[in-house]
C-alpha positions as CSV (number, residue, x, y, z in Angstrom):
1,M,0.0,0.0,0.0
2,A,1.1,3.7,-0.8
3,K,2.2,5.7,2.1
4,A,0.9,9.5,2.2
5,K,3.6,12.0,2.8
6,N,3.0,15.9,2.8
7,N,4.9,18.2,0.1
8,K,5.8,21.8,0.8
9,N,2.3,23.0,-0.1
10,G,0.7,20.6,2.5
11,Q,-0.7,18.3,-0.1
12,G,-0.4,14.5,0.1
13,I,2.2,12.8,-1.8
14,F,1.8,9.0,-2.2
15,A,5.0,6.9,-2.0
16,I,5.4,3.5,-3.2
17,P,6.8,1.0,-0.7
18,Q,10.4,0.2,-1.4
19,K,9.9,-3.5,-1.7
20,L,7.6,-2.7,-4.7
21,L,10.2,-0.1,-6.2
22,A,12.8,-2.8,-6.3
23,P,11.6,-4.6,-9.4
24,I,10.8,-1.4,-11.1
25,G,14.4,-0.2,-10.4
26,D,15.8,-3.5,-11.8
27,F,13.6,-3.0,-14.8
28,L,14.7,0.6,-15.5
29,T,18.4,-0.3,-15.0
30,T,18.1,-3.1,-17.5
31,Q,16.2,-0.6,-20.0
32,L,19.1,2.0,-19.3
33,H,21.7,-0.8,-20.4
34,K,19.9,-1.4,-23.5
35,L,19.5,2.0,-24.4
36,E,23.3,2.7,-23.8
37,R,24.2,-0.3,-25.8
38,R,22.0,0.6,-28.6
39,K,23.5,4.2,-28.7
40,S,27.2,2.9,-28.8
41,L,26.2,0.3,-31.7
42,L,24.5,3.4,-33.5
43,E,27.7,5.4,-33.4
44,S,29.4,2.6,-35.8
45,D,26.6,3.3,-38.3
46,D,27.3,7.0,-38.5
47,P,29.3,7.3,-41.9
48,F,30.9,10.7,-40.3
49,I,32.4,8.7,-37.4
50,A,33.2,5.7,-39.3
51,G,35.1,7.6,-41.8
52,R,35.3,7.4,-45.7
53,S,37.4,5.2,-47.7
54,E,38.1,8.4,-50.1
55,N,38.6,11.9,-49.4
56,F,37.2,12.9,-52.9
57,A,33.9,10.8,-53.1
58,S,31.2,11.2,-55.7
59,P,28.4,13.6,-55.1
60,D,26.1,10.7,-54.6
61,T,28.1,9.2,-52.0
62,T,28.4,12.4,-50.2
63,A,24.4,12.7,-50.4
64,A,24.3,9.2,-48.8
65,E,26.7,10.0,-46.2
66,Q,24.8,13.2,-45.3
67,F,21.5,11.1,-45.2
68,G,23.0,8.5,-43.1
69,H,24.6,11.0,-40.6
70,A,21.3,12.9,-40.4
71,R,19.5,9.6,-39.6
72,T,21.8,8.3,-37.2
73,E,22.0,11.8,-35.5
74,A,18.2,11.9,-35.2
75,I,18.0,8.3,-33.6
76,R,21.1,9.4,-31.2
77,Q,19.4,12.5,-30.0
78,E,16.1,10.2,-29.3
79,L,18.3,7.8,-27.3
80,D,19.6,10.6,-25.4
81,K,16.4,11.9,-24.3
82,K,15.1,8.4,-23.3
83,I,18.5,7.6,-21.4
84,I,18.0,11.1,-19.5
85,Q,14.4,10.1,-18.7
86,V,15.2,6.5,-17.5
87,R,18.0,8.1,-15.1
88,K,15.6,10.6,-13.7
89,A,13.1,7.7,-13.1
90,L,15.8,5.7,-11.6
91,S,16.8,8.4,-9.3
92,R,13.1,8.9,-8.2
93,V,13.0,5.2,-7.2
94,K,16.1,5.8,-5.1
95,I,14.7,8.7,-3.3
96,G,11.2,7.2,-3.1
97,T,9.3,9.7,-5.0
98,Y,8.9,7.3,-8.1
99,G,5.2,7.4,-8.9
100,S,4.3,11.1,-8.1
101,C,4.4,13.7,-10.7
102,E,7.7,16.0,-10.7
103,N,5.6,19.0,-11.3
104,C,2.3,18.8,-9.2
105,T,3.2,15.8,-6.9
106,T,-0.1,13.9,-7.7
107,M,0.2,10.1,-8.1
108,I,0.8,9.2,-11.7
109,D,-1.9,6.9,-12.9
110,T,-0.7,3.3,-12.8
111,D,-1.8,2.5,-16.1
112,R,0.5,5.2,-17.3
113,L,3.4,3.8,-15.3
114,M,2.7,0.2,-16.7
115,V,3.2,1.8,-20.1
116,F,5.9,4.4,-19.6
117,P,7.7,3.2,-16.4
118,E,10.2,5.8,-17.1
119,T,7.7,8.7,-16.8
120,T,8.0,11.4,-14.1
121,L,4.9,13.5,-15.2
122,C,1.1,12.8,-15.0
123,V,-0.9,13.2,-18.0
124,A,-2.1,16.8,-17.1
125,C,1.6,17.9,-16.6
126,E,2.9,16.2,-19.8
127,R,0.0,17.9,-21.9
128,K,0.9,21.4,-20.5
129,R,4.6,20.6,-21.4
130,E,3.8,19.3,-24.9
131,G,1.5,22.3,-25.4
132,K,4.4,24.9,-24.7
133,K,6.6,23.0,-27.2
134,R,4.2,23.6,-30.2
């Protein structure tokens, strides 16, 4: 059962018991290792990092390299975002605030946590954040 704490505004924060957080932490740690491994493998696919066989390549080779670099760079940026998010969730597991929204401190819906265990925002705060990006 979740325990209620009070935040700085006097509102209740629900804390998930540590024995329930341990498997979540293990899962998130595994996810983090997979993401980091995938990122390191991705770097070998980047034609700019891997290097070229010739200094004076044909224009179509240069275009293919540009496209390959743009593709791997976009994937790398997305992996970096996911890695940061998983690390944030892991730190929240460690300090005992996992499952509560980092903005409003309300309990994050368990269905959301099941689908996105790395989330640190409730749906309402996520929508606000997405609205600001657009």
